[in-house]
C-alpha positions in Angstrom: 16.2 10.6 -1.0 13.0 10.2 -3.0 14.0 6.7 -4.1 14.7 5.7 -0.4 11.3 7.0 0.6 9.7 5.0 -2.2 11.4 1.9 -1.0 10.2 2.6 2.6 6.7 3.1 1.3 6.7 -0.2 -0.5 7.9 -2.0 2.6 5.1 -0.3 4.6 2.6 -1.3 1.9 3.5 -4.9 2.1 3.4 -4.8 5.9 -0.1 -3.3 5.8 -1.3 -5.9 3.2 -0.1 -8.7 5.5 -2.0 -7.1 8.4 -5.1 -6.7 6.4 -5.0 -10.4 5.4 -4.5 -11.4 9.1 -7.3 -9.2 10.5 -9.7 -10.1 7.7 -10.5 -13.3 9.7 -10.1 -11.9 13.2 -11.2 -8.3 13.4 -13.1 -6.7 10.5 -13.1 -3.2 12.2 -9.3 -3.2 12.4 -9.1 -4.6 8.9 -11.2 -1.7 7.6 -9.0 0.8 9.4 -5.8 -0.8 8.0 -7.3 -0.8 4.5 -7.7 3.0 4.8 -4.1 3.4 5.9 -3.0 1.1 3.1 -4.8 3.2 0.5 -3.0 6.4 1.8 0.4 4.6 1.6 -0.3 3.5 -1.9 -1.2 7.1 -2.9 2.1 8.3 -1.3 4.1 5.6 -3.2 2.4 6.6 -6.5 3.3 10.3 -5.9 6.9 9.4 -5.2 7.1 7.1 -8.2 5.7 9.9 -10.3 8.4 12.2 -9.1 11.1 9.7 -10.1 9.4 8.8 -13.4 7.3 11.8 -14.6 7.1 10.4 -18.2 5.0 7.4 -17.0 2.1 9.6 -15.7 
């Protein structure tokens, strides 16, 4: 289940990165909001990865 959640987090991270790239040119306020969400998603993914591979922390 942790592995499946990590995969989902990585998909979400890539989606947010694409949205950040798009909004960088069109809407800096939305871009900033998405960057904050992206940072949280990356933190979640790091936590899940650490659960799967505790020796790499």
